[in-house]
C-alpha positions in Angstrom: 94.5 76.1 38.3 92.6 75.9 35.0 94.2 75.2 31.7 93.9 78.8 30.5 95.5 80.1 33.7 98.4 77.7 33.2 98.9 78.9 29.7 98.7 82.6 30.8 101.3 81.9 33.6 103.6 80.0 31.2 103.5 82.8 28.6 104.3 85.4 31.3 107.2 83.3 32.6 108.5 82.9 29.1 108.3 86.6 28.4 110.2 87.4 31.6 112.9 84.8 31.0 113.2 86.1 27.5 113.7 89.7 28.6 116.2 88.9 31.3 118.2 86.6 28.9 118.3 89.3 26.2 119.5 91.9 28.7 122.3 89.7 30.0 123.4 88.4 26.5 123.9 91.8 25.0 126.5 92.6 27.6 128.4 89.4 27.0 131.4 89.9 24.6 131.5 86.1 24.0 127.9 86.1 22.8 128.4 89.1 20.5 131.5 87.4 19.0 129.4 84.2 18.3 126.6 86.3 16.7 128.6 88.8 14.7 132.3 87.9 14.3 132.3 84.1 14.0 129.7 83.8 11.2 131.6 86.4 9.2 134.8 84.5 9.6 133.1 81.3 8.5 131.6 83.1 5.6 135.0 84.6 4.5 136.7 81.2 4.7 133.9 79.5 2.7 134.0 82.1 0.1 137.8 81.9 -0.2 137.6 78.1 -0.7 134.9 78.7 -3.4 136.6 81.7 -4.9 136.4 80.3 -8.5 132.6 79.8 -8.1 131.8 82.4 -5.5 129.0 84.1 -7.4 127.0 80.8 -7.6 127.3 80.0 -3.9 127.1 83.3 -2.2 123.6 82.9 -0.9 124.4 79.3 0.2 127.3 80.7 2.2 125.2 83.4 3.8 122.6 80.9 5.0 125.1 78.3 6.1 127.2 80.8 8.0 124.2 82.3 9.6 123.1 78.9 10.8 126.5 78.2 12.4 125.8 81.4 14.4 122.3 80.1 15.3 123.7 76.8 16.6 126.7 78.3 18.4 124.5 80.7 20.2 122.0 78.1 21.1 124.6 75.6 22.3 126.9 77.9 24.3 124.6 80.7 25.5 121.7 78.3 26.1 123.9 75.9 28.0 125.8 78.6 29.8 122.6 80.3 31.0 121.8 77.1 32.9 125.3 76.8 34.2 125.2 80.5 35.2 122.0 79.8 37.3 123.9 77.0 39.0 126.9 79.2 39.7 124.8 82.0 41.2 122.8 79.6 43.3 119.5 80.3 41.6 119.0 76.9 39.9 117.6 75.2 42.9 114.9 78.0 43.5 114.0 77.8 39.8 113.6 74.1 40.0 111.3 74.4 43.1 109.3 77.4 41.7 105.6 76.8 40.8 106.4 77.5 37.1 108.0 74.4 35.4 111.8 74.8 34.9 111.4 73.8 31.2 109.1 76.9 30.7 111.9 79.1 32.0 114.4 77.4 29.8 112.1 77.9 26.8 112.1 81.6 27.4 115.9 81.6 27.6 116.3 79.6 24.4 113.8 81.9 22.6 115.9 84.9 23.5 119.1 83.2 22.4 117.7 82.1 19.0 116.1 85.6 18.4 119.4 87.4 19.0 121.3 84.9 16.9 119.2 85.7 13.9 121.5 88.7 13.6 124.1 86.3 12.3 122.2 86.0 9.0 121.8 89.7 8.8 125.5 90.4 9.4 126.6 87.7 7.0 124.2 89.2 4.3 125.7 92.6 4.9 129.3 91.3 4.9 128.9 89.5 1.6 126.7 91.9 -0.3 128.2 95.2 0.8 131.8 94.6 1.8 132.6 91.9 -0.8 130.3 93.4 -3.5 128.5 90.1 -4.3 124.9 90.0 -5.4 122.9 88.1 -2.8 119.2 87.5 -3.5 116.6 85.2 -2.0 114.8 83.2 -4.7 111.7 82.5 -2.7 111.3 85.2 0.0 108.0 84.1 1.4 109.0 80.4 1.7 112.3 81.6 3.2 110.4 83.7 5.8 108.2 80.7 6.7 111.4 78.5 7.0 112.9 81.0 9.4 109.9 80.8 11.7 109.9 77.0 11.7 113.7 77.1 12.2 113.3 79.1 15.4 110.8 76.7 16.7 112.9 73.7 15.7 116.1 75.0 17.3 114.2 75.7 20.5 112.9 72.2 20.5 116.4 70.9 19.9 117.8 73.0 22.7 115.0 71.6 25.0 116.4 68.1 24.8 120.0 69.3 25.5 119.1 71.5 28.4 118.4 68.7 30.9 121.9 67.4 30.3 123.3 70.7 31.6 121.0 70.4 34.6 121.9 66.8 35.4 125.7 67.0 35.0 127.7 70.2 35.8 130.6 68.8 33.7 128.5 68.5 30.5 129.7 72.0 29.6 133.1 70.4 28.7 131.5 68.7 25.7 130.1 71.9 24.1 133.1 72.4 21.7 132.7 68.8 20.4 129.0 69.1 19.9 129.4 72.4 18.0 131.2 71.0 15.0 129.4 67.6 15.0 126.1 69.3 14.4 127.7 71.7 11.8 128.8 68.6 9.8 125.7 66.4 10.3 123.2 69.2 9.5 124.8 70.2 6.2 125.1 73.9 7.1 127.9 74.5 4.6 128.2 71.3 2.5 125.8 68.5 1.6 125.6 65.5 3.9 126.0 63.3 0.7 129.8 63.9 1.2 129.7 62.1 4.5 129.8 58.3 5.0 126.5 56.6 4.5 126.1 55.4 8.1 125.9 59.1 9.2 122.8 59.8 7.1 120.2 58.5 9.6 121.8 60.7 12.3 121.3 63.7 10.1 117.7 62.8 9.4 116.7 62.9 13.1 118.2 66.4 13.7 115.9 69.4 13.3 118.9 71.6 12.3 119.3 69.4 9.2 115.8 69.9 7.9 116.0 73.6 8.8 119.2 74.0 6.8 117.7 72.1 3.9 114.6 74.3 3.8 116.5 77.5 4.1 119.0 76.6 1.4 116.3 75.5 -1.0 114.2 78.6 -0.4 117.1 81.0 -0.6 118.8 79.7 -3.6 115.8 78.3 -5.5 117.5 75.0 -5.8 114.6 73.1 -4.4 111.0 72.8 -5.5 108.1 74.1 -3.3 107.1 70.5 -2.6 110.6 69.8 -1.2 110.4 72.9 1.0 107.0 71.9 2.3 108.3 68.4 3.0 111.1 69.9 5.1 108.5 72.0 6.9 106.6 68.9 7.7 109.7 67.1 9.1 110.5 70.2 11.1 107.0 70.2 12.7 107.1 66.5 13.3 110.5 66.4 15.0 109.8 69.6 16.9 106.7 68.1 18.4 108.5 64.9 19.2 111.4 66.9 20.8 109.0 68.9 22.9 107.3 65.8 24.3 110.7 64.1 24.8 112.0 67.2 26.6 109.0 67.1 29.0 109.9 63.6 30.0 113.6 64.4 30.2 113.1 67.4 32.5 110.9 65.4 34.8 113.4 62.5 35.0 116.4 64.7 35.3 114.9 67.0 38.0 113.8 64.0 40.0 117.3 62.4 39.9 119.0 65.8 40.6 116.9 66.3 43.7 117.5 62.7 44.9 121.3 63.1 44.4 121.4 66.7 45.6 123.4 67.8 42.5 121.6 71.0 41.5 124.0 73.2 43.4 127.2 71.3 42.5 129.8 73.4 40.7 
């Protein structure tokens, strides 16, 4: 198979996985809660705590709350989609199919991230319409570029977490813990400068941190164009590193799972 044929095959597999995942997700009440309800609850609580300065931080809350929806959907729906394949007995056939399993997972994660973008839309509507607060984006074109890179960065981040769900059926138990750890370390709703200094390097290696920094700077206008471009560069750098690392992890994990016969374990 030539290189072009492999690319065509992978694109077709990604599009099919994307379509199936979208169809399944929009019938799942838990997913809809994570996309629509939870971000609005987070936004309301943040605005209540900042009620004396709410007008100054409205757009910050919109972006931060929307990003909590992005991460929650990626972590739970992305992980549960792999667990669901295990429960239905289709994980083994997917692992043995000609198309690499990581390509299928990429399509699933792309669907999860795409639908979770509704989080930002609903938060925007909730704050600007229901609460009557002016919410404007200071640098719309840079914000749009940051959104595109955020999607890629979150998919790359999900690709290094996916193998853990494949290797260990019990990894799903750690989802709740991972959810809030990434909230805090990525600075979705408050600066990481408030955290202990030893946590800063952990934030710097997380693509969600650079995504949040770029989106906050572009939406509020608090950062210069150079700062936003720097965040873009870090997003691209770590996304590439994550994709290469995920390729290695998928190969190692699948080999071990086949040797230990754990792909069909519940």
